[in-house]
MARBA-3410 file (N, C-alpha, C, O; in Angstrom, 1 decimal):
172
2.5,16.1,-22.9,2.5,14.7,-22.7,3.6,14.3,-21.8,3.5,13.4,-20.9 ~ 4.8,14.9,-22.0,6.0,14.6,-21.2,5.8,15.0,-19.8,6.2,14.4,-18.9 ~ 5.2,16.2,-19.6,4.9,16.7,-18.3,4.0,15.8,-17.5,4.1,15.6,-16.3 ~ 2.9,15.3,-18.2,2.0,14.3,-17.5,2.8,13.1,-17.1,2.5,12.6,-16.0 ~ 3.6,12.6,-17.9,4.4,11.4,-17.6,5.3,11.7,-16.4,5.4,10.9,-15.5
6.0,12.8,-16.4,6.9,13.1,-15.3,6.1,13.3,-14.0,6.6,12.8,-12.9 ~ 5.0,13.9,-14.0,4.2,14.1,-12.8,3.7,12.7,-12.3,3.8,12.4,-11.1 ~ 3.3,11.8,-13.3,2.9,10.5,-12.9,4.1,9.7,-12.3,3.9,8.9,-11.3 ~ 5.3,9.8,-12.8,6.5,9.1,-12.3,6.7,9.6,-10.8,6.9,8.7,-9.9 ~ 6.6,10.9,-10.6,6.9,11.4,-9.2,5.8,11.2,-8.2,6.0,10.9,-7.1
4.5,11.3,-8.7,3.4,11.1,-7.8,2.9,9.7,-7.7,2.2,9.4,-6.7 ~ 3.2,8.8,-8.6,2.7,7.5,-8.6,3.8,6.5,-8.6,3.9,5.6,-7.7 ~ 4.7,6.6,-9.5,5.8,5.6,-9.7,6.8,5.6,-8.5,7.1,4.5,-7.9 ~ 7.2,6.8,-8.0,8.1,6.8,-6.9,7.5,6.3,-5.6,8.2,5.5,-4.9 ~ 6.3,6.8,-5.2,5.8,6.2,-3.9,5.5,4.7,-4.0,5.8,4.0,-3.0
5.0,4.3,-5.1,4.7,2.8,-5.3,6.1,2.0,-5.3,6.1,1.0,-4.7 ~ 7.1,2.6,-5.9,8.4,1.9,-5.9,9.0,1.8,-4.5,9.5,0.8,-4.1 ~ 8.9,2.9,-3.8,9.4,2.9,-2.4,8.6,1.9,-1.5,9.2,1.1,-0.8 ~ 7.3,1.9,-1.6,6.4,1.0,-0.9,6.7,-0.4,-1.3,6.8,-1.3,-0.4 ~ 6.8,-0.7,-2.5,7.1,-2.1,-3.0,8.4,-2.6,-2.5,8.5,-3.7,-2.0
9.4,-1.7,-2.5,10.8,-2.1,-2.0,10.6,-2.4,-0.5,11.1,-3.5,-0.1 ~ 10.0,-1.6,0.2,9.9,-1.8,1.7,9.1,-3.0,2.0,9.4,-3.8,2.9 ~ 7.9,-3.3,1.3,7.1,-4.4,1.6,7.8,-5.7,1.2,7.8,-6.7,1.9 ~ 8.4,-5.8,0.0,9.1,-7.0,-0.4,10.3,-7.2,0.5,10.6,-8.4,0.9 ~ 11.1,-6.2,0.8,12.2,-6.4,1.7,11.8,-6.9,3.1,12.4,-7.7,3.7
10.7,-6.3,3.6,10.1,-6.7,4.9,9.7,-8.2,4.9,10.0,-8.9,5.8 ~ 9.0,-8.5,3.8,8.6,-9.9,3.7,9.8,-10.9,3.6,9.7,-12.0,4.2 ~ 10.8,-10.5,2.9,12.0,-11.3,2.8,12.7,-11.4,4.1,13.1,-12.5,4.6 ~ 12.8,-10.3,4.7,13.5,-10.2,6.0,12.9,-11.0,7.1,13.5,-11.6,8.0 ~ 11.6,-11.1,7.1,10.8,-11.9,8.1,10.5,-13.3,7.6,9.7,-13.9,8.3
11.1,-13.7,6.6,10.9,-15.1,6.2,9.6,-15.5,5.5,9.3,-16.7,5.4 ~ 8.9,-14.5,5.0,7.6,-14.8,4.3,7.8,-15.2,2.9,6.9,-15.8,2.2 ~ 9.0,-14.9,2.3,9.2,-15.2,0.9,10.5,-16.0,0.7,11.4,-15.6,-0.1 ~ 10.7,-17.0,1.5,12.0,-17.7,1.6,12.5,-18.2,0.2,13.7,-18.1,-0.1 ~ 11.6,-18.7,-0.6,12.1,-19.4,-1.8,12.0,-18.4,-3.0,12.3,-18.8,-4.1
11.6,-17.2,-2.8,11.4,-16.3,-4.0,12.8,-15.7,-4.3,13.4,-15.1,-3.5 ~ 13.1,-15.8,-5.6,14.3,-15.2,-6.1,14.1,-14.2,-7.3,14.9,-13.4,-7.6 ~ 12.9,-14.3,-7.8,12.5,-13.4,-8.9,11.1,-12.8,-8.6,10.4,-13.2,-7.7 ~ 10.8,-11.7,-9.3,9.5,-11.1,-9.0,8.4,-12.0,-9.3,7.3,-12.0,-8.6 ~ 8.5,-12.8,-10.3,7.4,-13.8,-10.6,7.2,-14.8,-9.5,6.1,-15.1,-9.1
8.3,-15.2,-8.8,8.2,-16.1,-7.7,7.6,-15.4,-6.5,6.9,-16.0,-5.7 ~ 7.9,-14.1,-6.3,7.3,-13.3,-5.3,5.8,-13.2,-5.5,5.1,-13.5,-4.5 ~ 5.4,-12.9,-6.7,4.0,-12.8,-7.0,3.3,-14.2,-6.7,2.2,-14.2,-6.1 ~ 3.9,-15.3,-7.1,3.3,-16.6,-6.9,3.2,-16.9,-5.4,2.2,-17.4,-5.0 ~ 4.2,-16.6,-4.7,4.2,-16.8,-3.2,3.2,-16.0,-2.5,2.5,-16.4,-1.6
3.1,-14.7,-2.9,2.1,-13.8,-2.3,0.7,-14.3,-2.6,-0.2,-14.3,-1.7 ~ 0.5,-14.7,-3.8,-0.9,-15.2,-4.2,-1.2,-16.4,-3.4,-2.4,-16.6,-2.9 ~ -0.3,-17.3,-3.2,-0.5,-18.5,-2.4,-0.8,-18.2,-0.9,-1.7,-18.7,-0.3 ~ 0.0,-17.2,-0.4,-0.3,-16.8,1.0,-1.6,-16.1,1.2,-2.2,-16.2,2.2 ~ -2.0,-15.4,0.2,-3.3,-14.6,0.2,-4.5,-15.6,0.4,-5.5,-15.3,1.0
-4.3,-16.8,-0.2,-5.4,-17.8,-0.2,-5.3,-18.7,1.1,-6.3,-19.3,1.4 ~ -4.1,-18.8,1.7,-3.9,-19.7,2.8,-4.2,-18.9,4.1,-3.4,-18.2,4.6 ~ -5.4,-19.2,4.7,-5.8,-18.5,5.9,-4.8,-18.7,7.1,-4.6,-17.8,7.9 ~ -4.3,-19.9,7.2,-3.4,-20.2,8.3,-2.1,-19.4,8.2,-1.6,-18.8,9.2 ~ -1.5,-19.3,7.0,-0.3,-18.6,6.8,-0.6,-17.1,7.0,0.3,-16.3,7.4
-1.7,-16.6,6.6,-2.1,-15.2,6.7,-2.2,-14.8,8.2,-1.7,-13.8,8.6 ~ -2.7,-15.7,9.0,-2.8,-15.5,10.4,-1.5,-15.4,11.1,-1.3,-14.6,12.0 ~ -0.5,-16.2,10.6,0.8,-16.2,11.2,1.7,-15.0,10.8,2.7,-14.8,11.4 ~ 1.3,-14.3,9.7,2.0,-13.2,9.3,2.0,-12.0,10.2,1.0,-11.9,11.0 ~ 3.0,-11.2,10.2,3.0,-10.0,11.0,2.0,-9.0,10.4,1.5,-9.2,9.3
1.7,-7.9,11.2,0.7,-7.0,10.8,0.9,-6.4,9.4,0.0,-6.2,8.6 ~ 2.1,-6.0,9.1,2.5,-5.3,7.8,2.2,-6.3,6.7,1.5,-5.9,5.7 ~ 2.7,-7.5,6.8,2.6,-8.5,5.7,1.1,-8.9,5.6,0.6,-9.1,4.5 ~ 0.4,-9.0,6.7,-1.0,-9.4,6.7,-1.9,-8.4,6.0,-2.8,-8.8,5.2 ~ -1.6,-7.1,6.2,-2.4,-6.0,5.6,-2.1,-6.1,4.1,-3.1,-5.9,3.3
-0.9,-6.3,3.7,-0.6,-6.4,2.2,-1.3,-7.6,1.6,-1.9,-7.4,0.5 ~ -1.3,-8.7,2.3,-2.0,-9.9,1.8,-3.5,-9.7,1.7,-4.2,-10.0,0.7 ~ -4.0,-9.0,2.7,-5.5,-8.8,2.8,-5.9,-7.9,1.6,-7.0,-8.0,1.1 ~ -5.1,-6.9,1.3,-5.4,-6.0,0.2,-5.1,-6.6,-1.2,-5.3,-5.9,-2.2 ~ -4.7,-7.9,-1.3,-4.5,-8.5,-2.5,-3.1,-8.9,-2.9,-2.9,-9.7,-3.8
-2.1,-8.4,-2.1,-0.7,-8.7,-2.4,-0.2,-8.2,-3.7,-1.0,-7.6,-4.5 ~ 1.0,-8.3,-4.0,1.6,-7.9,-5.3,1.4,-6.4,-5.6,1.2,-5.6,-4.6 ~ 1.3,-6.1,-6.8,1.2,-4.7,-7.3,-0.2,-4.2,-6.8,-0.2,-3.1,-6.2 ~ -1.2,-4.9,-6.9,-2.6,-4.5,-6.5,-2.6,-4.1,-5.1,-3.1,-3.1,-4.6 ~ -2.0,-5.0,-4.2,-2.0,-4.8,-2.8,-1.2,-3.6,-2.4,-1.5,-2.9,-1.4
0.0,-3.4,-3.0,0.8,-2.3,-2.7,0.0,-1.0,-2.9,0.0,-0.1,-2.1 ~ -0.6,-0.9,-4.1,-1.4,0.4,-4.4,-2.6,0.5,-3.5,-2.9,1.6,-3.1 ~ -3.2,-0.6,-3.1,-4.3,-0.6,-2.2,-3.9,-0.1,-0.8,-4.6,0.7,-0.2 ~ -2.8,-0.6,-0.3,-2.3,-0.2,1.0,-1.9,1.3,0.9,-2.3,2.1,1.9 ~ -1.3,1.8,-0.1,-0.9,3.2,-0.3,-2.2,4.1,-0.3,-2.2,5.1,0.2
-3.2,3.6,-1.1,-4.4,4.3,-1.2,-5.1,4.4,0.2,-5.6,5.5,0.5 ~ -5.1,3.4,0.9,-5.7,3.4,2.3,-4.9,4.4,3.2,-5.5,5.2,3.9 ~ -3.6,4.4,3.1,-2.8,5.3,3.9,-3.1,6.8,3.5,-3.2,7.7,4.3 ~ -3.2,7.0,2.2,-3.5,8.3,1.6,-4.8,8.8,2.1,-4.9,10.0,2.6 ~ -5.8,8.0,2.0,-7.2,8.4,2.5,-7.2,8.7,4.0,-7.7,9.7,4.4
-6.6,7.8,4.7,-6.6,7.9,6.2,-5.8,9.2,6.6,-6.1,9.8,7.6 ~ -4.7,9.4,5.9,-3.9,10.7,6.2,-4.7,11.9,6.0,-4.7,12.8,6.9 ~ -5.5,12.0,5.0,-6.4,13.1,4.8,-7.5,13.2,5.8,-8.0,14.3,6.2 ~ -8.0,12.0,6.2,-9.0,12.0,7.3,-8.4,12.6,8.6,-9.1,13.3,9.3 ~ -7.2,12.2,8.9,-6.5,12.7,10.1,-6.3,14.3,10.0,-6.5,15.0,10.9
-5.9,14.7,8.8,-5.7,16.1,8.6,-7.0,16.9,8.8,-7.0,17.9,9.4 ~ -8.0,16.3,8.2,-9.4,17.0,8.3,-9.8,17.0,9.8,-10.4,18.0,10.3 ~ -9.5,15.9,10.5,-9.9,15.9,11.9,-9.1,16.9,12.7,-9.7,17.7,13.6 ~ -7.8,17.1,12.5,-7.0,18.0,13.2,-7.4,19.5,12.9,-7.5,20.3,13.8 ~ -7.6,19.7,11.6,-8.0,21.1,11.2,-9.4,21.4,11.6,-9.8,22.6,11.7
-10.2,20.4,11.8,-11.6,20.6,12.2,-11.8,20.7,13.7,-12.9,21.0,14.2 ~ -10.7,20.5,14.5,-10.8,20.6,16.0,-11.1,22.0,16.4,-10.3,22.9,16.1 ~ -12.1,22.2,17.1,-12.6,23.5,17.5,-12.3,23.9,18.9,-12.6,25.0,19.4 ~ -11.7,23.0,19.7,-11.3,23.3,21.1,-11.7,22.2,22.0,-12.3,21.2,21.6 ~ -11.5,22.5,23.3,-11.8,21.5,24.3,-13.3,21.2,24.5,-13.7,20.2,25.0
-14.1,22.2,24.1,-15.6,22.0,24.2,-16.1,20.8,23.3,-17.0,20.2,23.6 ~ -15.4,20.6,22.2,-15.8,19.6,21.3,-15.1,18.2,21.6,-15.4,17.2,21.0 ~ -14.2,18.3,22.5,-13.4,17.1,22.9,-14.3,16.0,23.4,-14.2,14.8,23.1 ~ -15.3,16.3,24.2,-16.2,15.3,24.8,-17.1,14.7,23.7,-17.5,13.5,23.8 ~ -17.4,15.5,22.7,-18.2,14.9,21.5,-17.5,13.9,20.8,-18.1,13.0,20.2
-16.1,14.0,20.7,-15.3,13.1,20.0,-15.3,11.7,20.6,-15.0,10.7,19.9 ~ -15.6,11.5,21.8,-15.6,10.2,22.5,-17.0,9.7,22.7,-17.1,8.8,23.6 ~ -17.9,10.1,22.0,-19.3,9.6,22.2,-19.4,8.3,21.4,-18.6,8.0,20.5 ~ -20.5,7.5,21.7,-20.7,6.3,21.0,-21.0,6.5,19.5,-20.5,5.7,18.7 ~ -21.7,7.5,19.2,-22.0,7.9,17.8,-20.8,8.1,17.0,-20.6,7.7,15.9
-19.8,8.9,17.7,-18.6,9.2,17.0,-17.7,7.9,16.7,-17.1,7.7,15.7 ~ -17.7,7.0,17.7,-17.0,5.8,17.6,-17.6,4.9,16.5,-16.8,4.3,15.7 ~ -18.9,4.8,16.5,-19.6,4.0,15.4,-19.3,4.6,14.0,-19.0,3.9,13.1 ~ -19.3,6.0,14.0,-19.0,6.6,12.7,-17.6,6.4,12.3,-17.3,6.3,11.1 ~ -16.7,6.4,13.2,-15.3,6.1,12.9,-15.1,4.7,12.4,-14.3,4.5,11.4
-15.7,3.7,12.9,-15.7,2.4,12.4,-16.2,2.3,11.0,-15.6,1.6,10.1 ~ -17.4,2.9,10.8,-18.0,2.9,9.5,-17.1,3.6,8.5,-16.9,3.1,7.3 ~ -16.5,4.7,8.8,-15.6,5.4,8.0,-14.4,4.6,7.6,-13.9,4.6,6.5 ~ -13.8,3.9,8.6,-12.7,3.0,8.3,-13.0,1.9,7.3,-12.3,1.6,6.4 ~ -14.2,1.3,7.5,-14.6,0.3,6.6,-14.8,0.9,5.2,-14.4,0.2,4.2
-15.4,2.0,5.1,-15.6,2.7,3.8,-14.3,3.0,3.1,-14.1,2.8,1.9 ~ -13.3,3.5,3.9,-12.0,3.8,3.4,-11.3,2.5,2.9,-10.6,2.5,1.9 ~ -11.5,1.4,3.6,-10.9,0.1,3.2,-11.5,-0.3,1.9,-10.8,-0.8,1.0 ~ -12.8,-0.2,1.8,-13.5,-0.6,0.5,-13.0,0.3,-0.7,-12.7,-0.2,-1.8 ~ -12.8,1.6,-0.4,-12.3,2.5,-1.4,-10.9,2.1,-1.8,-10.6,2.1,-3.0
-10.1,1.7,-0.9,-8.7,1.3,-1.2,-8.7,0.0,-2.0,-7.9,-0.1,-2.9 ~ -9.6,-0.9,-1.7,-9.7,-2.1,-2.5,-10.1,-1.9,-4.0,-9.8,-2.7,-4.8 ~ -10.8,-0.9,-4.2,-11.2,-0.5,-5.6,-10.4,0.7,-6.1,-11.0,1.6,-6.7 ~ -9.1,0.7,-5.7,-8.3,1.8,-6.0,-8.2,2.3,-7.5,-8.1,3.5,-7.7 ~ -8.4,1.4,-8.4,-8.4,1.9,-9.8,-9.4,3.0,-10.1,-9.2,4.0,-10.7
-10.6,2.8,-9.5,-11.7,3.7,-9.7,-11.4,5.1,-9.0,-11.6,6.1,-9.5 ~ -10.8,4.9,-7.8,-10.4,6.1,-7.0,-9.4,7.0,-7.7,-9.5,8.2,-7.9 ~ -8.3,6.3,-8.2,-7.2,7.1,-8.9,-7.5,7.5,-10.3,-7.1,8.5,-10.7 ~ -8.2,6.6,-11.0,-8.5,7.0,-12.4,-9.4,8.3,-12.5,-9.3,9.0,-13.4 ~ -10.2,8.4,-11.5,-11.1,9.6,-11.4,-10.4,10.9,-11.1,-10.9,12.0,-11.2
-9.1,10.8,-10.6,-8.4,12.0,-10.1,-7.2,12.3,-11.0,-6.3,13.1,-10.5 ~ -7.0,11.7,-12.1,-5.8,11.9,-12.9,-6.0,12.7,-14.2,-5.2,12.6,-15.1 ~ -7.1,13.4,-14.3,-7.4,14.2,-15.4,-7.3,13.5,-16.8,-6.7,14.1,-17.7 ~ -7.8,12.3,-16.9,-7.8,11.6,-18.2,-6.5,10.9,-18.5,-6.4,10.3,-19.6 ~ -5.5,11.0,-17.6,-4.2,10.4,-17.9,-4.0,9.1,-17.0,-2.9,8.8,-16.7
-5.1,8.5,-16.7,-5.0,7.4,-15.7,-4.1,6.2,-16.1,-3.4,5.7,-15.3 ~ -4.1,5.9,-17.4,-3.3,4.8,-17.8,-1.8,5.1,-17.7,-1.0,4.2,-17.4 ~ -1.5,6.3,-17.9,-0.1,6.7,-17.7,0.3,6.6,-16.3,1.4,6.1,-15.9 ~ -0.6,7.0,-15.4,-0.3,6.9,-14.0,-0.2,5.4,-13.5,0.7,5.1,-12.7 ~ -1.1,4.6,-14.1,-1.0,3.1,-13.7,0.3,2.5,-14.2,0.9,1.7,-13.5
0.7,2.9,-15.4,2.0,2.3,-16.0,3.1,2.8,-15.2,4.1,2.1,-14.9 ~ 3.1,4.1,-14.8,4.2,4.7,-13.9,4.2,3.9,-12.6,5.3,3.6,-12.1 ~ 3.1,3.7,-12.0,3.0,3.0,-10.7,3.5,1.6,-10.9,4.2,1.1,-10.0 ~ 3.1,0.9,-11.9,3.6,-0.5,-12.1,5.1,-0.5,-12.3,5.8,-1.4,-11.8 ~ 5.6,0.5,-13.1,7.1,0.5,-13.3,7.8,0.7,-11.9,8.8,0.1,-11.7
7.2,1.6,-11.1,7.8,1.8,-9.8,7.7,0.5,-8.9,8.7,0.2,-8.3 ~ 6.6,-0.2,-9.0,6.5,-1.5,-8.3,7.5,-2.5,-8.8,8.2,-3.1,-8.0 ~ 7.7,-2.6,-10.1,8.6,-3.5,-10.7,10.1,-3.2,-10.2,10.8,-4.1,-9.8 ~ 10.4,-1.9,-10.3,11.8,-1.5,-10.0,12.0,-1.7,-8.5,13.1,-2.2,-8.1 ~ 11.1,-1.3,-7.6,11.2,-1.4,-6.2,11.3,-2.8,-5.7,12.2,-3.1,-4.9
10.5,-3.7,-6.2,10.5,-5.1,-5.9,11.7,-5.8,-6.3,12.3,-6.5,-5.5 ~ 12.2,-5.5,-7.5,13.4,-6.1,-8.0,14.6,-5.6,-7.2,15.6,-6.4,-7.0 ~ 14.6,-4.4,-6.9,15.8,-3.8,-6.1,15.8,-4.5,-4.7,16.9,-4.9,-4.3 ~ 14.7,-4.7,-4.1,14.6,-5.3,-2.8,15.1,-6.8,-2.9,15.9,-7.2,-2.1 ~ 14.7,-7.5,-3.9,15.1,-8.9,-4.1,16.6,-8.9,-4.3,17.3,-9.7,-3.7
17.1,-8.0,-5.2,18.5,-8.0,-5.5,19.4,-7.7,-4.3,20.4,-8.4,-4.0 ~ 19.0,-6.7,-3.5,19.8,-6.3,-2.4,19.7,-7.4,-1.3,20.6,-7.7,-0.6 ~ 18.5,-7.9,-1.1,18.3,-8.9,0.0,19.1,-10.2,-0.3,19.6,-10.8,0.6 ~ 19.1,-10.6,-1.5,19.8,-11.9,-1.9,21.3,-11.8,-2.0,21.9,-12.7,-2.4 ~ 21.9,-10.6,-1.6,23.3,-10.6,-1.4,24.0,-9.7,-2.4,25.2,-9.7,-2.5
23.3,-9.0,-3.3,23.9,-8.2,-4.3,24.0,-6.7,-3.8,24.4,-5.8,-4.6 ~ 23.7,-6.4,-2.6,23.7,-5.0,-2.2,24.0,-4.9,-0.7,24.2,-5.9,0.0 ~ 24.0,-3.6,-0.2,24.4,-3.4,1.2,23.3,-3.9,2.2,23.7,-4.0,3.4 ~ 22.1,-4.2,1.8,21.1,-4.7,2.8,21.1,-6.2,2.8,20.1,-6.8,3.2 ~ 22.1,-6.9,2.3,22.1,-8.3,2.2,21.9,-9.0,3.6,22.4,-8.4,4.6
21.2,-10.1,3.6,20.9,-10.8,4.8,22.2,-11.5,5.3,22.9,-12.1,4.5 ~ 22.3,-11.6,6.6,23.5,-12.3,7.2,23.3,-13.8,7.3,24.1,-14.5,7.7
END
């Protein structure tokens, strides 16, 4: 049981914590969370922005993707899931490259349509990330989700603390 927990901390908690730190810090740095001083206020502001189409349009690409995926913890894991799936798609593409003869096939209309459909399917999979990850954790899914949420909580709070003047990344 302890080994399952440690694996979950390193494979789920740590990546989610780092991503949460970076996303919250980015949102604070770019003025998307001006009034947020606590994680609860961050969550409330993110939820408000997710519903406000005008504010979502004004957001930069990174913040907009997070909002589109649901914001907060759910959005962080959805974005990470999408990146994970897309990374493996790229690896499969590179390892499946058979030479210059297949290069012309990669730029066909059918390939481009397939790429768009695959991207949409990957986005849908990322949006229902609990199903994706619970199926791959060998029955320890709840431990993984708890580890991921702990990482989110720690990363978000660290970003808030450092950005608000308690650390080396404080805003000028």
